[in-house]
Steps between C-alpha positions, in 0.01 A plus 500: 500500500732435207628140496859466613744210435626299791864567409443874496317489832776298666773733377308799625397371841774264617839534335756763585692668224758225472420164339501165667833321519584245232389213719146631488427397145323215674131517583306623801150357495195670648143377539201693371401570860832668572486813713690710249206742497167556334658699221635189331301430182289186530589402146866496592432265791302245300680166463400188313414188693803314625592172340616191690689568820801293390632612163806635330572868569366690202595830339312800362617823339490866598596826334469862606177558314298196603384370833588150610221241486588436866575744783880533505754759601781508249799729482827494311805722525556718197268586216331249272383545149124529477477197272705276730314218667629339818427136596395497863421189707157509657512391864209338676439361841546125525732224381656561159662227293825648375647194330407143416622298204261250333482150646645350183813712545521416870497130411802545277719661766729228633410410862849605612438855371136538597378731777139384549416766758263793555675831571274761660622862530323722756570876504515733799358835606438742213596219262324317223498170316712662229667815624670347804692259275560727199804722452470850359644369173201267468683180598236288674719220633218268600409483133812600308777307678372252758325251266824395333658439842221267615363316193166338571406734785175694518562859609226706665483853638239580765354851522302649786402857604817637661477873428570726796369818339194567286337175610155422630589133569441354846641150444722364775801267481268210595278576200794515256639173638167318472451628146847374406421154635168476319649601167791263540255223578309582182808449280607179678198278444616175340750247626786615277456864607485408868826306468685818401704648789446872571768765538386844626701809409384785723597864507461706817143467636441215254699280737260585782205409276657163412581418865142584594373281216703203621374560854146478365582163336572362848160614629309401187704193424220312327464763227859616458716205612644443152631857481678470833652156435604608149681816611867420448658841557432867573723779371456806722623812319542785751209375709459690832441201729556725804349813344635826362480875568160632378655835409743325264220308336295815445800694370583237237134461398465875462819516297369235264198721430707822508280622788630711786410377850407856594242500224324188613256686720271570207457119462399438860303175517658375178815347660515134618636574846392151614731341246793715605440431869486126437859518376633716783755388759328320786185437297287235667385392154856420392582338833197270491559397138869424561438304820226290340720434197795387713279257690424311179809547281432200277767341284586807295818692421522865613714755313519863619642755256617813685508847344836677530433857377283786616188576301450868403389729645599345837860448607471152657364159414125449508549141624817458703706180533323390819145557378580339165570162659274247667768334715367149447699178461638448151434858387742625233576873513614661173630862500394679180791734438412804296127457549262724695150408612354526150801362314498164680197411287563659159806452284644663193578171325564132556866587561423721799676387815182501710312294244777241483492462878129426499526263204794309649304433819194409294706245305625359828140445607384363164792257494390361836141482378596328174710241681210422730251471213741279305531270799122480521477419131753220529273304732234492229732463205763262632337172385456634147857633486631174644345310208698713254827598661812281526836544677710570190254751353747792497832317538623555145442875498652551844806293406595714202792735556430871468621661180822701518437872541416674172455171314167389348373860499533509120172311468304791647576713193479221242233579237326164544482541877370856467229383262405221741499725808273755328245241387242596762191596305231271366611602151839335552539182299586161645834516317608802705398341829742207487877543494740211435855529634690231315859388513749218501567307822697703752427845355341631821129467427403410857707784644329741262153375598594536867610856426163577338315350795681719752472800268120471509504454877697822545260711297269743684189337647266401218190353654370406156809293419521133593847345468525122458800284421616143463856382438511147358789295635574165338753417773239569769225280638201388298285805567782735398503369145141409409185698406330378818757682712483810283123535525498430872763770549320755280169439677660541843654833393174614344313399816724725709488802269138524389191481719274424205732215399505382860122470505494308171774255603347448844161428345656245263682339793184469709311349206773240447502420870123452505518266201769286664384238749831516689480884505850526352590712199749408227512741207542371145688694233187544290307638798772750585546609136129569470482677838800722432370601155154570645646732766730690266215542251239606756335843509649563846850473353422711195661811645800317643835449333604139554874459439624140476870406481579143392863383502652197325185389320713252305562307826128434561393134483151355523372215716632245250848653497459653152588861422209731580629825350288497185167440675576763764594754235160451337332548838692824565383631165141472629587699814625794292184527293390863564134398471536267797726695734809714544766238571850588385758223493878477476639155418865400500599186315751341267454509124376139516253343583311831524473579131351847460403658170494873438130551567503329838640792695793733557854363509833578663808289423705528817837400351467794261449744786710388798851583375512818708392304810780247442751783459393648834520160666851426370631846587350490849645161589843590370496816712398326822670165439840552340781646704660814353247503216490880482879536453504274194534658159160624388533344155583161653195520723271607218625226266448229763150620582411518132633148435277358775191689385553403135547131581195498727277619214211561739542183713505658843540172687824422312635839610403442864677162523797598282569817699542296820796315349649803324506706819658209691772448235588871486523528877716192556726591208448175312399697190588844369250746353628413152473125569139535616409712200649251250326209673161671510519600134542134401231361729140411424208635698338155479380423849529120491871519421547746782319270747707200394817697552385616843439143621834378370691793643321581826405158641790316662590156369447344843147642520379398152300198616317696769453791259333271248257373764432852623424634150269205426285601796503873424419440132244217516324541836127553455524815707788703647643330808592672822857486626396239755319289244787496252765403755274212615429397140870482421564293813230248396679406181595133485868598495477660843222321688574175685302178529275501808574865570287650779539875444601716207777662705686166487559530123851538371603863452165632630482882480419595856362854455318730260783753529748249360252396232470861393878520452496171308230635268755735351796262491310198362338699218772747413248776569233360267274437800410738779297522819179699470351644817129558559257529790446123512873422507795450266506283187777396261442593136693536177593857411312493171271280295777460240712314759216249539485460123878453481493224761208321335648529151837344568634644823374219722600244241865600529478517880388135531852385419616667822268269696657181367220419257526426131692749293294785362574389145313176570180673605242696309380827651167340600671198658725731701198691631326168569791382715490828694124472557550141615765618747258755648226238530726252679625776730142571614439132566830484686377769737183298573723200579661672800433321829359801685244563225397133490449502877294820480276347233436192717382708797298745293142476628598326825648801674334847470490587131741787426411786271647516151738785583624306804582204278689727259693664781614156617575373149574806278527305172189286554252708300716508192591131528141373528359744247751455220671161535264339247504809278875470443457126437239571234722760334791256501289233327372750244868572419584133447608385849303186598332492842461123512723492810272739688268232653795312647646824637189645665261211564711252697520473883830630633554332838411491869485819704441576871457838663348681795144629512453807721686436827454124504753225458651411166257252344466351152212658312528273199688200377632704214573854394242621243583518133587834344160505330319445831705781653419718200126451548510599865736795451298621204198528723699643792660777296193588295216495750357822358447314171437160651408232251330209677587270211873501583501249791313244286715522188732231370818577315349391169227764538759772550715371213194504274417854612847612397514308171797294623446229240814301582410484871139402422620224266728362770222500764256329260742241363695425817234549768175456308343823630283582199173475697615660826239750613521804721252592776245628246532206265733668256729277292841595355320572173271749674804678641673504163198666340471747786870580488478573132241770538597668831653846495777630725381596846557873515442498875841348558683532174490121455413306185241230469756228547578604855140559603306178556 
């Protein structure tokens, strides 16, 4: 007999005159033993050996003149050119891996965006691993759309023999379920794979197969327990839990093949009647599977998606609303408007309504899963993170005001920024990977960096992008202005955004802990620099884009208090080396001390670019602030706006503060538009002059003395003080505190509440200080670093005259600062002199020892007082103010004190009240128990004075008390402490310097 092609035989023997519908350009597989008839050529049935069971769906090609290398039935509407070749997915039985990104890419997805799950799609009757989920236009949503919705997920499609017609298969639902379990087990072998939660997406009979599979896991728990416990959710798409009409099933199946039911008699014995009966109403198979499943529901979410349209050629739904639901607790029922039985599982595009419904529920599930996994990770990672993080880590960024609408956007189209943003390839030079935004003080550099940070956050999900930032803050605490704080912050952010970085940092932490006898970890700057560079330069990060934003580099200071900008700039140059990694950096800074030459990177001078932003700001605030602004003559308005913008010359901060006064004067009628314009045109945009004028004009004469004390604390405090701390500090000043005072509330003019202190912050500073709110509480800070510089460079000097001290003309700038530092030191000692604190120190260790936070709740200013009292004394001496009176002040007994212990009678505990230094030693230990130094109780004042380089105090103690050979508990002499104090670095764990850490 003449050989005949398979395609020709199929067309002759099976198909009617019309072609298959468009949805049938998918594949119908048949085995070589199929009962299609003996006339099928054996050559056409030959198939190559199957590859691995789990693999990506592959494609082959067919045309009208050549047979497929596999047995497939293909049809397309319309005519095709003979030379056209059509890519056709080859479907096989088993578990097919549709999507999985490489592990290196998974590691670079930030944990917050990761979906580390296994999604398993299971088709229904007459379906397939591909065709059930593919639209007639070729959109295969499991592959083409879903991966971008769930980055990091593995997506599988399970295929099993589900043909109703032309099938010789005898497999039952039990067999398909067992096969599914075995193949899932094969792809979930190691610990990381078994940790991945499973989400099943089942169409029609596929839901019955999955329920049966989970029932089997209960019986065979030893082999399949991980699959059951890992199942997080099941999505049932038109699943007939209570069965369906067999006639409807047959009608739809016949329509798919373009077969008439009346013509099925010639295929007697070729129809899977057992499969159809298993899905019929009242089927004992369905009933048993559902009942068993409900008995062991597990901790999984159930979503039932209900078809809403009839499926041709029948007039009703194949699975009605009742059969499509399980009616179990927590089940979510989702009507699929516009979708029939087939259309609930295949979608035209990612914008299809049905697809969005499934994806939205899937994101709900993955969000719950991610939160749970994150919580589990925290238990393992918390000690490492605790060694790096600190309370003020993100305070500066969060405290910055948002940019006015439509301002700052100019940078996105600036040529230098565009060059920087496009420097993604390995061929990009280091010069294009670093962008300097430079400008004079007050030009808006920090606001612009904040804008760029939020701009990157708002971009579409980029799992290969890692965004890091640090905003130096010279008015903040120690860690907000030093390289130690910067590297700790960057490593914490990197730890949370990159799994490969997390592993590297955690390994380094564990190694440090093992090497430390006390099992504690303190990171040095050199260690963190090396670790950060190693991570950014690693092979795992090669495909990632690491974006680093650094603000106010000029405010960075090293452990010795020297400017650190130059050394950090050199370090950042290494990070942008394209050979080492793909880091891209934006740095904002002043022109000095960050001196940058042309070849160091790209440049933007902000004062040359922000004129339009200032114009928008001025116009906006006139419109919302000045009454009847719109009815004024347009020329008058334009001239006034132009005068302000011209005078500002790019100094945004001058505009912000000047506009407050201009708006007030126009509204109260004290100045006309012409008056304001003439005044502005003759003014300078010099900030120091503006600040001086603000203090003279805004602070009342009667409040000048208190204002001077307030600004000393805000300017010179080692860290920002809370509202409670600053009102206590002001009340401890020698002008307000009384001899023998018991409690701070007894001070003259004590500010009784934080609310009042917040109002005073404005009135005592003329608006140059403000209250900043954060998660840990509220602190008082100056509005800008230039205000701090103004106060240090003459502002405080002129304010001292308001406190009754020597006239400012009699003091040098350094002497004025020295007097202020001395005032802060004596205020701290004054707090320790209070009777209630002395009594507490005498009972410390007798009664139950309170925790550090309990001590601070009772005495809110105690931590600052004990940590920084000697620091301010050292600074005062370095500025020319002798501390020779310190021993007499702090190391003399005060008097006799009696008090109650517990509920007993009032009894004398000592013949005298302890000295301030003795109180300091006890309170130091009480408030710092987490960093307890056992040397403190055994120190003498001369040891502490030597630690802090208080030469005048040491000389007094040696000459007047002969303490040159006094030894501490470990035999250390004052000389030993002097040497040690000279080489110690600031303690980054608390923000304290060596002089306040014994």
